[in-house]
C-alpha positions in Angstrom: 1.9 -5.8 -6.2 -0.5 -5.0 -8.9 1.3 -4.3 -12.2 -1.4 -2.1 -13.6 -2.0 1.6 -14.3 -2.3 4.1 -11.4 -5.7 4.4 -9.8 -7.6 7.4 -11.3 -10.0 9.7 -9.4 -11.9 12.8 -10.6 -13.1 15.6 -8.4 -15.3 18.6 -9.2 -13.8 21.8 -7.6 -16.2 23.6 -5.4 -16.5 27.4 -5.1 -15.8 27.0 -1.4 -12.4 25.5 -2.3 -11.0 28.8 -3.7 -8.7 31.1 -1.7 -8.4 34.9 -1.7 -6.2 34.7 -4.8 -9.0 33.0 -6.8 -7.5 29.6 -7.2 -7.7 26.2 -5.4 -6.5 26.6 -1.8 -3.4 24.6 -1.1 -5.0 22.9 2.0 -7.8 21.7 -0.3 -5.3 19.7 -2.3 -4.6 17.7 0.8 -8.3 16.9 1.2 -8.7 15.8 -2.4 -5.5 13.7 -2.3 -6.6 12.0 0.9 -9.9 11.0 -0.7 -8.0 9.8 -3.8 -5.8 7.6 -1.6 -8.8 6.0 0.2 -10.6 5.5 -3.1 -7.5 3.7 -4.5 -7.3 1.5 -1.3 -11.0 0.7 -1.4 -10.9 -0.1 -5.1 -8.6 -3.1 -4.4 -10.9 -4.5 -1.7 -9.4 -3.2 1.5 -12.2 -3.2 4.2 -11.9 -0.3 6.6 -14.1 -2.0 9.1 -11.5 -4.9 9.1 -8.6 -2.5 9.7 -10.5 -0.8 12.5 -11.4 -4.1 14.1 -7.7 -5.1 14.0 -6.6 -1.6 15.2 -4.2 -1.2 12.3 -3.7 1.2 9.5 -1.5 3.7 7.8 -0.2 6.8 9.6 1.2 9.7 7.6 4.8 10.5 8.6 5.6 13.2 6.0 3.8 14.9 3.1 5.5 16.8 0.3 3.7 18.9 -2.4 5.0 20.5 -5.5 2.6 23.0 -7.0 2.9 23.4 -10.8 -0.1 25.4 -11.9 -3.4 27.0 -10.9 -6.8 25.4 -10.7 -9.9 27.6 -10.7 -13.6 27.0 -10.2 -15.4 25.3 -11.9 -12.6 23.0 -13.1 -12.1 19.4 -12.2 -9.0 17.5 -10.8 -7.8 14.3 -12.4 -5.7 12.4 -9.9 -3.5 9.4 -10.6 -2.4 7.6 -7.5 0.1 4.8 -6.9 2.2 3.3 -4.2 6.0 2.9 -3.9 6.9 0.4 -1.2 9.9 1.3 0.9 10.3 -1.8 3.1 8.1 -4.0 5.2 6.1 -1.3 7.0 6.6 1.9 4.9 5.5 3.2 1.6 5.1 6.4 -0.3 1.7 7.1 -1.9 2.4 9.2 -4.9 -0.1 11.5 -6.7 -0.1 13.4 -9.9 -2.8 16.0 -10.2 -3.9 17.3 -13.6 -6.3 20.0 -14.5 -9.2 18.4 -16.5 -9.7 21.4 -18.8 -6.3 20.9 -20.5 -4.7 17.9 -18.9 -1.7 19.9 -17.6 -0.1 18.8 -14.3 -0.9 21.2 -11.5 0.5 19.3 -8.5 2.7 16.3 -7.5 2.6 14.9 -4.0 4.4 12.2 -2.1 2.8 11.0 1.1 5.1 8.9 3.3 3.1 6.2 5.2 4.0 3.9 8.1 1.6 0.9 8.6 1.0 0.5 12.3 -0.6 -1.4 15.1 -2.6 1.6 16.4 -3.0 0.2 19.9 0.6 -0.8 20.5 2.0 2.1 18.4 4.3 -0.3 16.6 5.0 -0.9 12.8 3.3 -3.7 11.1 4.2 -5.4 7.8 1.9 -4.0 5.1 2.3 -6.7 2.5 -1.4 -7.7 2.5 -2.6 -4.1 2.7 -0.6 -3.0 -0.4 -0.7 -6.3 -2.4 -3.2 -5.1 -5.0 -2.4 -1.4 -5.2 -0.9 0.1 -8.3 2.9 0.5 -8.0 5.4 2.9 -9.4 6.3 2.6 -13.0 3.3 0.7 -14.1 1.4 3.4 -15.9 
């Protein structure tokens, strides 16, 4: 595991991301967090073509979100992402989302992953996949 700080991503909120209440729609958080996860994975050299060629990769089993504040256009999201291994094949990808304008936390999310052989639908050890990702408590 990589004993470094969480991976950090920044996203500009789009007008299209707002809901009828005038703040960031909750389903848009999921889109931004998915992109943050893949940016974190790519940043440590995971090659998606290699995963596809081997028919393996992470599958989301559960997602939990805690909304702590509003985000409105044209703010930006600052997302810290790290992984918490939970055994050979499972891990939680954890995110803390902050509003760029004042740095206040607006969302915390925990995405429970299972690394799988996608053809056989069986769990696979994810040691190599997560070896260089930031882990919990390393900020």
